[in-house]
ROMIKOL-995512 format. One record per atom (N, C-alpha, C): residue in three letters; x, y, z. Coordinates in steps of 0.001 Angstrom, whole numbers, plus 500000, padded with zeros to 6 digits. Layout:
BEGIN
alaXYZ;...
***
This chain:
BEGIN
unk788540641262867193;unk787093641035867068;unk786409642340866688;unk785720642351865511;unk785142643579864995;unk783721643815865493;unk783011642739865866;unk781638642887866314;unk781593643196867805;unk780508643865868206;unk780324644200869615;unk779974642942870399;unk780698642703871495;unk780424641569872376;unk779341641993873368;unk778098641719873018;unk776971642199873826;unk776983641588875225;unk777353640331875332;unk777374639678876648;unk778379640355877566;unk779563640641877032;unk780606641266877849;unk780194642672878278;unk779604643432877370;unk779171644789877701;unk778036644758878721;unk777131643783878587;unk776037643656879550;unk776577643369880949;unk777567642500881038;unk778184642205882336;unk778914643429882881;unk779606644149882008;unk780283645377882421;unk779273646396882946;unk778060646347882418;unk777018647270882841;unk776660647176884310;unk777019646076884982;unk776745645977886415;unk777516647028887211;unk778625647517886663;unk779346648596887337;unk778521649866887384;unk777945650243886241;unk777126651450886202;unk775779651223886875;unk775298649992886838;unk774083649630887576;unk774243649966889056;unk775374649551889635;unk775620649800891058;unk775778651286891347;unk776496651994890470;unk776694653436890646;unk775359654169890594;unk774574653876889572;unk773303654571889375;unk772324654283890503;unk772250653040890929;unk771362652665892026;unk771730653404893307;unk773016653407893629;unk773463654019894881;unk773240655521894879;unk773601656204893782;unk773419657655893739;unk771947658033893692;unk771130657218893058;unk769701657527893012;unk769079657419894399;unk769463656403895144;unk769009656283896537;unk769501657471897351;unk770764657798897175;unk771380658906897920;unk770673660228897622;unk770479660537896345;unk769870661816895964;unk768392661894896327;unk767703660764896295;unk766269660777896578;unk765974660921898066;unk766764660255898905;unk766388660141900316;unk767299660875901290;unk768525661175900885;unk769423661862901808;unk768944663270902171;unk768387664077901226;unk767889665398901645;unk766838665313902750;unk765964664303902693;unk764947664139903737;unk765596663775905069;unk766583662880905047;unk767285662512906281;unk767984663727906867;unk768644664509906006;unk769339665710906476;unk768362666745907018;unk767162666813906434;unk766184667808906892;unk765695667528908308;unk765914666316908807;unk765589666018910206;unk766532666740911161;unk767716667132910653;unk768709667826911468;unk768867669292911067;unk768585669608909788;unk768921670923909226;unk767685671530908570;unk767446672818908797;unk766289673490908228;unk766554674215906924;unk767803674586906653;unk768142675384905479;unk768314674505904242;unk767586674819903166;unk767754674087901904;unk769144674305901319;unk769684675522901494;unk771023675817900973;unk772072674954901661;unk771958674786902982;unk772928673972903713;unk772783672498903350;unk771540672048903195;unk771331670673902741;unk771958670473901359;unk771758671451900477;unk772355671378899146;unk773866671316899201;unk774457672085900128;unk775911672066900276;unk776397670692900733;unk775732670116901715;unk776131668796902206;unk775969667743901114;unk774950667913900283;unk774728666957899199;unk775834667002898145;unk776679668020898189;unk777785668120897226;unk779089667548897766;unk779097667034898983;unk780340666512899548;unk780982665486898625;unk780157664600898068;unk780694663561897190;unk781418664147895995;unk780936665277895529;unk781525665871894332;unk782851666567894606;unk783084666971895846;unk784401667512896170;unk785462666420896064;unk785119665226896517;unk786038664105896328;unk786206663798894846;unk785089663786894124;unk785152663491892694;unk785967664531891941;unk785879665779892393;unk786582666871891726;unk788081666637891706;unk788615666160892822;unk790064665978892922;unk790496664544892619;unk789679663574893000;unk790105662189892885;unk789878661593891502;unk788703661826890914;unk788380661108889687;unk789303661431888518;unk789681662695888279;unk790665662928887211;unk792007662257887496;unk792460662331888752;unk793739661713889109;unk793665660195888994;unk792559659615889449;unk792380658171889340;unk792320657749887876;unk791636658546887042;unk791571658239885621;unk792945658203884982;unk793767659194885304;unk795135659242884773;unk795954658069885297;unk795867657817886597;unk796676656750887196;unk796262655386886655;unk794964655226886362;unk794518653947885812;unk795009653755884378;unk795321654848883663;unk795967654730882353;unk797409654248882492;unk798043654606883604;unk799464654305883796;unk799699652958884468;unk798731652519885272;unk798903651314886078;unk798916650067885200;unk799671649058885624;unk799658647769884935;unk799925646673885958;unk798864645993886398;unk798978644920887382;unk798464643622886771;unk798568642543887519;unk798069641261887002;unk796553641260886857;unk795887642193887542;unk794441642330887399;unk794066643320886295;unk795055644023885732;unk794802645027884717;unk795009646432885246;unk794475647422884516;unk794625648827884896;unk793464649325885757;unk792269648961885391;unk791075649520886046;unk790613648686887244;unk790743647360887151;unk790169646476888162;unk790679646727889582;unk791970647057889799;unk792402647314891183;unk791602648409891882;unk791153649409891133;unk790359650484891738;unk788961649983892111;unk788422649077891304;unk787135648470891641;unk787263647592892878;unk788398646892892992;unk788612645986894118;unk788692646733895449;unk789146647972895402;unk789215648791896618;unk787906649546896843;unk787435650228895811;unk786332651167895977;unk784969650536896184;unk784638649492895421;unk783275648967895477;unk782930648308896813;unk783787647450897375;unk783441646880898689;unk783341647934899788;unk784231648929899767;unk784169649977900786;unk782920650839900618;unk782571651164899380;unk781353651945899134;unk780124651188899625;unk780097649888899375;unk778974649070899849;unk778897649081901372;unk780040648949902027;unk780080648931903494;unk779505650210904084;unk779981651359903609;unk779542652628904198;unk778100652970903812;unk777648652489902652;unk776231652652902307;unk775352651875903282;unk775781650669903609;unk775042649845904565;unk775041650444905970;unk776080651221906296;unk776192651804907637;unk775374653083907816;unk775015653754906723;unk774308655042906819;unk773065654982907711;unk772216653952907605;unk771018653935908460;unk771319653795909956;unk772547653441910297;unk772886653241911707;unk773350654523912391;unk773264655665911705;unk773697656916912318;unk772810657249913519;unk773433657824914533;unk772708658259915729;unk772786659765915919;unk773537660428915048;unk773703661879915146;unk774085662412913775;unk774019663728913619;unk774426664342912357;unk775899664085912078;unk776726664133913106;unk778160663923912915;unk778443662517912395;unk777791661516912978;unk778011660143912537;unk777456659932911127;unk776322660552910829;unk775755660475909483;unk776721661041908453;unk777266662214908725;unk778212662846907807;unk779464661985907656;unk779915661358908744;unk781086660475908687;unk780852659333907702;unk779715658654907833;unk779408657545906926;unk779277658031905481;unk778620659174905295;unk778407659720903952;unk779731660097903298;unk780611660735904057;unk781904661157903511;unk782700659958903013;unk782772658897903815;unk783592657753903412;unk782910656902902343;unk781606656903902310;unk780910656253901201;unk781218656969899895;unk781160658299899922;unk781423659084898717;unk782878659013898289;unk783782658990899239;unk785200658827898932;unk785435657501898215;unk784829656443898712;unk784992655121898104;unk784408655082896694;unk783269655741896494;unk782662655789895160;unk783578656486894163;unk784273657523894621;unk785160658278893733;unk786366657464893294;unk786739656464894084;unk787910655652893762;unk787671654801892517;unk786448654316892327;unk786246653344891239;unk785399653838890074;unk784780655009890191;unk783825655403889146;unk784499655609887790;unk785550656418887720;unk786222656643886433;unk786755655353885821;unk787450654490886602;unk787957653250886008;unk786869652326885474;unk785743652191886186;unk784714651265885709;unk784065651787884428;unk783931653102884297;unk783363653667883072;unk784368653588881926;unk785660653776882231;unk786696653715881193;unk786823652324880590;unk786342651306881277;unk786402649955880726;unk785559649812879455;unk784509650623879313;unk783666650506878113;unk784451650798876838;unk785089651978876707;unk785885652190875491;unk787110651289875417;unk787619650830876568;unk788723649870876549;unk788316648587875829;unk787082648156876051;unk786608646882875525;unk785881647005874184;unk785739648245873683;unk784851648473872537;unk785533649325871473;unk785376648930870220;unk785890649746869120;unk785040651003868955;unk785661652046868384;unk785029653361868289;unk783640653309867668;unk783486652539866588;unk782213652542865863;unk781074651894866656;unk781412651173867724;unk780381650491868515;unk780127651156869865;unk780788652277870147;unk780736652804871512;unk779386653397871895;unk778672653992870963;unk777334654493871304;unk776412653341871684;unk776482652252870909;unk775651651092871233;unk776073650478872564;unk777392650364872783;unk777875649806874047;unk777462650677875225;unk777587651994875047;unk777206652903876131;unk775705652851876392;unk774926652590875347;unk773480652476875542;unk773143651259876396;unk773876650166876203;unk773643648963877013;unk774041649211878462;unk775193649859878650;unk775649650158880005;unk774678651101880706;unk774192652105879987;unk773232653027880582;unk771866652378880785;unk771543651392879960;unk770339650595880197;unk770433649918881553;unk771602649369881848;unk771820648759883162;unk771748649811884267;unk772325650990883994;unk772217652078884961;unk770780652499885180;unk769997652493884098;unk768582652828884205;unk767824651840885069;unk768175650564884953;unk767557649559885825;unk767886649864887284;unk769148650244887535;unk769542650597888895;unk768748651768889441;unk768610652823888629;unk767846653995889064;unk766378653645889266;unk765862652796888384;unk764464652378888492;unk764224651619889797;unk765130650727890116;unk765028649996891384;unk765067650967892558;unk765967651954892466;unk766105652927893557;unk764822653712893768;unk764219654196892686;unk763053655068892817;unk761766654284893091;unk761541653207892344;unk760292652470892517;unk760332651593893775;unk761309650684893837;unk761397649800895001;unk761863650579896223;unk762803651520896004;unk763301652323897119;unk762207653117897804;unk761272653661897022;unk760184654446897622;unk759258653561898453;unk759050652320898008;unk758244651373898790;unk758979650995900074;unk760272650700899949;unk761069650327901118;unk761171651475902114;unk761259652712901592;unk761356653892902468;unk760148653992903397;unk758960653711902867;unk757749653762903691;unk757732652660904746;unk758446651569904478;unk758536650480905451;unk759558650791906539;unk760718651279906103;unk761808651611907022;unk762787652497906264;unk763176653625906844;unk764020654583906132;unk765414654037905820;unk765821652971906489;unk767126652381906214;unk767123651380905079;unk765944650836904739;unk765881649747903766;unk766436650109902384;unk766183651324901831;unk766774651637900523;unk768301651572900525;unk768927651933901637;unk770386651904901723;unk770901650476901876;unk770151649626902586;unk770520648210902655;unk770468647586901263;unk769443647940900503;unk769308647432899138;unk770483647867898272;unk770825649163898327;unk771910649688897491;unk773246649052897849;unk773551648946899134;unk774822648362899554;unk774948646904899162;unk773869646146899311;unk773898644723898974;unk774098644508897478;unk773383645274896660;unk773519645122895212;unk774867645628894707;unk775470646580895422;unk776831647009895090;unk777805645840895239;unk777703645099896328;unk778587643951896550;unk778380642879895488;unk777139642585895171;unk776848641579894147;unk777408642011892792;unk777271643284892465;unk777790643802891194;unk779302643674891120;unk779983643962892222;unk781440643826892238;unk781857642379891978;unk781182641444892611;unk781519640026892425;unk781360639635890961;unk780298640098890329;unk780071639798888905;unk781186640385888045;unk781542641647888274;unk782595642297887491;unk783937641599887673;unk784281641302888901;unk785577640685889183;unk785677639300888547;unk784571638592888522;unk784586637226887999;unk784619637186886474;unk783901638094885820;unk783707637976884370;unk784579638907883530;unk785045640029884082;unk785841640978883299;unk787323640766883597;unk788066640301882603;unk789507640094882721;unk790190641014881706;unk790783642081882205;unk791268643136881311;unk792280642643880286;unk793271641887880723;unk794342641496879799;unk793830640549878718;unk792696639937878967;unk792060639091877949;unk791087639883877081;unk790365640822877690;unk789220641448877028;unk789508642800876387;unk790485643553876918;unk790731644909876423;unk791346644869875031;unk790836645717874133;unk791366645819872774;unk792708646546872807;unk793716645960872185;unk795045646582872095;unk795579646973873472;unk795534646021874418;unk795973646312875788;unk797409646817875822;unk798300646155875118;unk799708646552875150;unk799920647921874529;unk799121648244873497;unk799282649521872805;unk799005650697873731;unk798185650479874743;unk797752651569875620;unk798674651788876804;unk799885651248876767;unk800740651299877936;unk801580652562878052;unk801447653535877134;unk802182654782877273;unk801791655487878565;unk802777656076879247;unk802523656751880513;unk802082658185880270;unk801029658596880972;unk800512659949880845;unk800373660548882231;unk800214661872882279;unk799947662517883561;unk798770663477883423;unk798298663980884569;unk797087664790884580;unk797273666081883793;unk798443666720883933;unk798707667967883228;unk798625667763881721;unk799206666671881251;unk799178666381879817;unk797751666121879341;unk796958665462880184;unk795568665206879832;unk794771666483879687;unk794962667429880622;unk794288668724880526;unk794713669464879266;unk796009669470878985;unk796518670164877808;unk795924669576876534;unk795788668249876508;unk795215667588875340;unk793768668016875122;unk792982668046876208;unk791566668401876083;unk791376669863875704;unk792171670761876316;unk792038672192876040;unk792495672516874622;unk793546671811874160;unk794033672034872797;unk792991671627871762;unk792160670662872112;unk791084670233871223;unk789827671023871579;unk789517672057870808;unk788382672930871109;unk787060672170871114;unk786969671116870295;unk785757670308870312;unk785564669644871668;unk786639669087872211;unk786556668462873532;unk786212669491874595;unk786819670675874504;unk786572671723875497;unk785108672161875489;unk784549672425874305;unk783147672860874241;unk782194671737874652;unk782557670496874334;unk781722669381874774;unk781736669268876297;unk782903669448876904;unk782996669422878366;unk782188670556878995;unk782190671731878361;unk781389672853878869;unk779892672571878722;unk779517671894877647;unk778113671495877489;unk777718670497878572;unk778607669537878827;unk778368668554879884;unk778201669251881234;unk779075670213881501;unk778979671002882736;unk777606671659882848;unk777151672271881775;unk775902673042881805;unk774681672159881999;unk774603671059881240;unk773378670263881375;unk773326669514882703;unk774486669205883280;unk774448668584884608;unk774114669597885703;unk774518670857885532;unk774082671893886477;unk772556671976886465;unk771979672005885264;unk770531672108885150;unk769798670907885701;unk770286669710885392;unk769544668502885740;unk769773668070887181;unk771017668207887667;unk771322667707889006;unk770575668458890089;unk770443669772889916;unk769713670548890911;unk768271670095891032;unk767641669824889889;unk766254669359889893;unk766158667992890564;unk767087667089890227;unk767073665753890821;unk767235665820892337;unk768127666704892793;unk768399666806894223;unk767192667314895000;unk766480668291894446;unk765438668963895222;unk764013668573894839;unk763839667616893915;unk762460667325893523;unk761648666702894649;unk762265665865895482;unk761498665300896596;unk761022666406897539;unk761871667412897765;unk761462668556898590;unk760420669407897856;unk760580669567896545;unk759597670283895720;unk758222669630895852;unk758222668297895754;unk756965667577895878;unk756331667746897243;unk757155667673898277;unk756651667772899647;unk756174669189899971;unk756979670202899598;unk756703671582899998;unk755733672276899047;unk755947672140897724;unk755170672911896740;unk753942672156896236;unk754122670846895974;unk752996670072895454;unk752131669484896561;unk752703669382897773;unk751948668845898896;unk751760667342898857;unk752743666619898309;unk752667665163898259;unk753731664562899167;unk753634663257899418;unk754597662573900280;unk755955662465899580;unk757006662345900394;unk758355662168899854;unk758413660931898964;unk757799659843899402;unk757813658611898611;unk757095658803897275;unk756024659596897265;unk755299659865896013;unk756132660717895066;unk756879661678895619;unk757762662506894791;unk758881661664894193;unk759478660795895019;unk760527659903894531;unk759981658983893445;unk758787658463893659;unk758134657604892668;unk757915658356891360;unk757554659628891454;unk757302660439890261;unk758571660648889452;unk759682660946890138;unk760937661166889426;unk761413659887888746;unk760918658744889236;unk761295657470888635;unk760811657354887198;unk759844658175886786;unk759361658106885408;unk760442658553884422;unk761327659440884853;unk762473659800884014;unk763375658588883847;unk763636657899884951;unk764490656713884903;unk763854655601884078;unk762543655445884192;unk761848654416883411;unk761976654695881917;unk761742655947881525;unk761866656310880111;unk763306656161879632;unk764252656567880476;unk765671656427880145;unk765994654957879891;unk765486654096880754;unk765723652665880619;unk765168652134879303;unk763945652510878986;unk763294652026877766;unk763990652559876516;unk764432653813876567;unk764953654478875374;unk766478654436875277;unk767158653862876270;unk768623653883876274;unk769211653215875034;unk768783652009874752;unk769346651276873613;unk768947651916872279;unk767677652307872071;unk767362653053870839;unk768185654324870680;unk768457655035871791;unk769257656266871707;unk770662655978871198;unk771241654848871620;unk772563654472871139;unk772569654154869657;unk771555653455869190;unk771464653130867766;unk771182654379866933;unk770387655298867486;unk770140656564866784;unk771436657359866666;unk772223657390867757;unk773505658085867725;unk774449657501866694;unk774435656173866559;unk775257655518865545;unk774769655859864139;unk773454655988863975;unk772857656207862655;unk772994657651862190;unk772604658622863024;unk772559660023862567;unk773713660859863110;unk774499660295864007;unk775616661029864593;unk775321661438866026;unk776361661472866819;unk776201661753868247;unk775779663197868497;unk776354664135867747;unk776021665545867971;unk774548665813867681;unk774052665334866557;unk772645665556866218;unk771727664935867266;unk772097663755867738;unk771287663091868760;unk771243663910870042;unk772394664449870440;unk772461665264871655;unk771622666527871503;unk771708667176870347;unk770941668409870115;unk769438668141870194;unk768993667046869579;unk767572666689869663;unk767158666502871122;unk768006665809871878;unk767711665585873289;unk767628666868874085;unk768566667778873849;unk768586669054874574;unk767324669864874292;unk766926669933873030;unk765721670692872674;unk764496670121873388;unk764391668799873413;unk763269668166874095;unk763236668461875582;unk764408668493876225;unk764476668775877661;unk764099670225877946;unk764555671137877094;unk764201672556877266;unk762683672734877229;unk762046672120876242;unk760584672203876139;unk759929671595877380;unk760471670469877839;unk759914669799879010;unk759955670657880255;unk761087671305880512;unk761186672178881684;unk760206673348881577;unk760039673868880355;unk759084674958880169;unk757664674540880497;unk757282673336880087;unk755937672829880377;unk755759672577881874;unk756772672006882517;unk756677671671883942;unk756443672894884821;unk756938674041884378;unk756755675268885155;unk755276675561885409;unk754413675160884481;unk752989675487884570;unk752155674368885208;unk752777673261885578;unk752019672104886058;unk752101671943887574;unk750974671553888173;unk750956671153889577;unk750283669790889757;unk749663669304888714;unk749033667989888767;unk750099666906888641;unk750180666016889618;unk751276665053889661;unk751205664057888510;unk750015663724888048;unk749896662810886909;unk750471663440885644;unk750152664706885409;unk750694665413884243;unk752207665544884346;unk752707665809885549;unk754151665920885755;unk754833664605885425;unk754241663499885830;unk754829662187885550;unk754871661905884049;unk753851662319883331;unk753833662133881871;unk754962662930881219;unk755125664191881639;unk756197665027881085;unk757558664453881462;unk757706663988882699;unk758956663360883124;unk759301662178882219;unk758306661378881878;unk758556660215881032;unk759081660638879662;unk758454661635879066;unk758901662127877756;unk760311662709877861;unk760561663480878927;unk761887664069879120;unk762954662999879307;unk762589661881879933;unk763548660799880126;unk764068660245878813;unk763201660204877794;unk763632659755876461;unk764659660718875875;unk764395662016876003;unk765336663015875486;unk766633663031876300;unk766527662811877613;unk767719662752878469;unk768608661587878058;unk767999660486877626;unk768767659351877119;unk769533659732875858;unk768917660498874972;unk769589660947873750;unk770857661729874077;unk770798662522875134;unk771951663330875543;unk773016662460876195;unk772624661705877203;unk773597660991878024;unk774224659792877342;unk773447659082876557;unk773971657887875901;unk775092658242874932;unk774990659399874289;unk775927659746873221;unk777049660683873645;unk776947661308874822;unk777940662318875194;unk779286661714875584;unk779288660680876425;unk780573660094876818;unk781294659425875644;unk780625658607874807;unk781324658078873630;unk781836659177872705;unk781095660279872603;unk781517661419871790;unk782848661961872303;unk782960662120873631;unk784205662603874221;unk785317661572874089;unk784995660293874286;unk786010659242874200;unk786629659176872812;unk785856659502871773;unk786390659525870410;unk787485660572870245;unk787452661595871067;unk788420662683870969;unk789723662376871704;unk789758661286872472;unk790926660974873297;unk792025660322872465;unk793258660847872519;unk794382660169871874;unk794642658813872524;unk795420657972871866;unk795754656653872403;unk796401656805873780;unk795948656012874724;unk796496656053876071;unk795846657073876979;unk794814657780876481;unk794182658847877262;unk792729658547877636;unk792258657334877406;unk790849657032877672;unk790499657294879135;unk791308656778880050;unk791044656996881471;unk791122658462881845;unk792076659179881233;unk792241660610881501;unk791016661397881061;unk790534661144879840;unk789351661852879347;unk788100661455880132;unk788057660201880574;unk786950659788881441;unk786972660579882740;unk788174660755883293;unk788312661568884499;unk787879663005884276;unk788207663565883102;unk787789664932882789;unk786270665024882644;unk785676664007882056;unk784206663960881959;unk783587664079883349;unk784102663284884282;unk783539663312885634;unk783999664523886428;unk785134665105886053;unk785543666363886676;unk784506667448886396;unk784133667604885134;unk783164668644884776;unk781773668314885322;unk781415667034885317;unk780135666648885920;unk780143666923887418;unk781290666701888059;unk781400666935889497;unk781346668417889834;unk781973669241889002;unk781872670692889211;unk780402671109889167;unk779673670557888201;unk778239670860888102;unk777502670420889358;unk777826669242889829;unk777140668714891001;unk777514669449892278;unk778697670065892296;unk779101670892893435;unk778371672227893409;unk778291672810892226;unk777716674151892090;unk776197674129892221;unk775554673132891616;unk774108673199891423;unk773257673086892691;unk773451672072893555;unk772553671978894716;unk772573673197895640;unk773751673717896039;unk773704674911896891;unk773189676147896161;unk773498676254894850;unk772998677393894076;unk771475677360893997;unk770932676210893613;unk769481676094893541;unk768861676188894932;unk769520675583895929;unk769004675668897294;unk768893677100897775;unk769910677909897474;unk769881679324897864;unk768758680063897141;unk768577679763895847;unk767487680391895091;unk766123679991895652;unk765997678725896029;unk764729678263896591;unk764436678938897925;unk765478679172898724;unk765295679885899988;unk764818681314899750;unk765265681911898636;unk764927683313898357;unk763580683470897655;unk763320682628896648;unk762140682862895799;unk761115681735895858;unk761421680664896570;unk760465679578896694;unk760592678546895585;unk759834677467895715;unk759967676320894817;unk759276676508893467;unk758438677516893327;unk757654677690892103;unk758525677773890856;unk759698678416890975;unk760528678693889799;unk761637677655889583;unk761564676526890278;unk762639675543890234;unk762926675041888820;unk761898674760888042;unk762119674185886714;unk762692675197885718;unk762473676480885947;unk763081677490885077;unk764600677501885242;unk765052677224886447;unk766494677086886711;unk767081675987885826;unk766434674824885823;unk766922673730884990;unk766923674093883521;unk765846674725883063;unk765752675096881656;unk766826676063881215;unk767177677017882080;unk768196678010881729;unk769531677340881422;unk769964676433882277;unk771277675819882076;unk771272674818880923;unk770140674200880647;unk770065673336879469;unk770183674174878194;unk769627675377878200;unk769779676289877056;unk771251676648876855;unk771965676903877946;unk773404677189877847;unk774132676015877196;unk773788674789877595;unk774443673609877016;unk774161673501875517;unk772991673951875092;unk772637673936873668;unk773617674779872859;unk773942675967873356;unk774873676838872630;unk776298676285872661;unk776658675583873727;unk777984674974873793;unk778119673834872778;unk777096672980872695;unk777188671823871805;unk777182672245870340;unk776588673389870031;unk776598673872868649;unk778009674171868163;unk778931674446869077;unk780306674777868714;unk781177673538868505;unk780637672361868801;unk781397671120868656;unk781223670582867243;unk782332670243866612;unk782295669661865277;unk782358668145865395;unk781629667471864518;unk781625666013864512;unk782400665533863300;unk783174664471863506;unk783985663945862417;unk785309663464862954;unk786395663739862260;unk787731663326862694;unk788258664344863697;unk787932664146864964;unk788153665183865966;unk789204664810866988;unk789840663662866838;unk790890663279867776;unk792188663975867408;unk792837664614868397;unk794121665245868132;unk795234664275868473;unk796338664439867824;unk797483663589868105;unk798170664027869380;unk798724663057870061;unk799450663352871271;unk800761664032870938;unk801121665034871743;unk802386665732871572;unk803518664833872031;unk804364664430871112;unk805431663490871446;unk806455664084872377;unk806509665403872487;unk807470666048873371;unk806885666376874739;unk805649665985874967;unk805013666306876242;unk805673665535877365;unk805600666109878557;unk806219665473879715;unk805485664206880089;unk806191663276880652;unk805620661994881070;unk805408662015882578;
***
């Protein structure tokens, strides 16, 4: 089948919908919950990276193993069958904490469960989609993710004012519903393109060697690392920025950040079509330039209405970057390496998420919240220079036939 199956991709999007919703709830409200026990922004930032330590080690390995696995449910689905129900369970349990220790226990196992299924559910997109349609397919999946983030920020902020546990009940419940939809409608052995062709066995070492040997993949991964360092720190601490520096309620700060998600949602599908039309690299560069300008403007603003307007514009540019970056990397993956390269994508994103919150938290402890947006702008500028080194075109390298299995 040469045409994109929009219905199938839309259903697959429920996987990213659940991921985006859960992480948006976690990032928006967990720092406030932790601040009830902890006074240091740096320590809160460190705890907020716990999930990424699991992702750092698990997601690349899971990506590789999902390339090698072959069950009656397929390669990726077994990881969803384990990870999604457990992630939903521990998300639902978070509001029941009675101490910091119990809270951390629930958070650790929720994050561990999320790491089990994230790479496989994302790898299903290129599995089900031909190369020429992947930007459009990724735009649909990210559109679904945008809906999840929008629900988290808009509805979550309303629920938070009613009861601090309600956003987590919402996220856990929708995670379970999303899993049921995926399990019922996505059948890998029926839906995956060239399923049998992808059965070559690979290992993590070979996957790393493949990516490093391809300088385009390496520089793209470094760009991904840089822009996630810049953006994740801002996402993690904006509710605190709003409360401490702008003097607004946590729910109002969360609502404000939702304007990025709203713009991302609206512009996700156009960003995919633009990437298909003018090329993924050009689309990413346009997005990066827009984000750099946005962070520069935000440094001078304290009016929340003006900040929301800038956030909305930045969300459109953020869509240009995110919609096209993963398909760009997937194009570089040799046959049988889709899950491996997906794992590497999340490895570099996880490194960024580990480094950024404590780094920014420490800076905020030293110099205050005024300079927070300059931090984001600096790392987005670094990503700009990395992406300039990536060539677009026939960039997939052949697999070394003598490599170890």
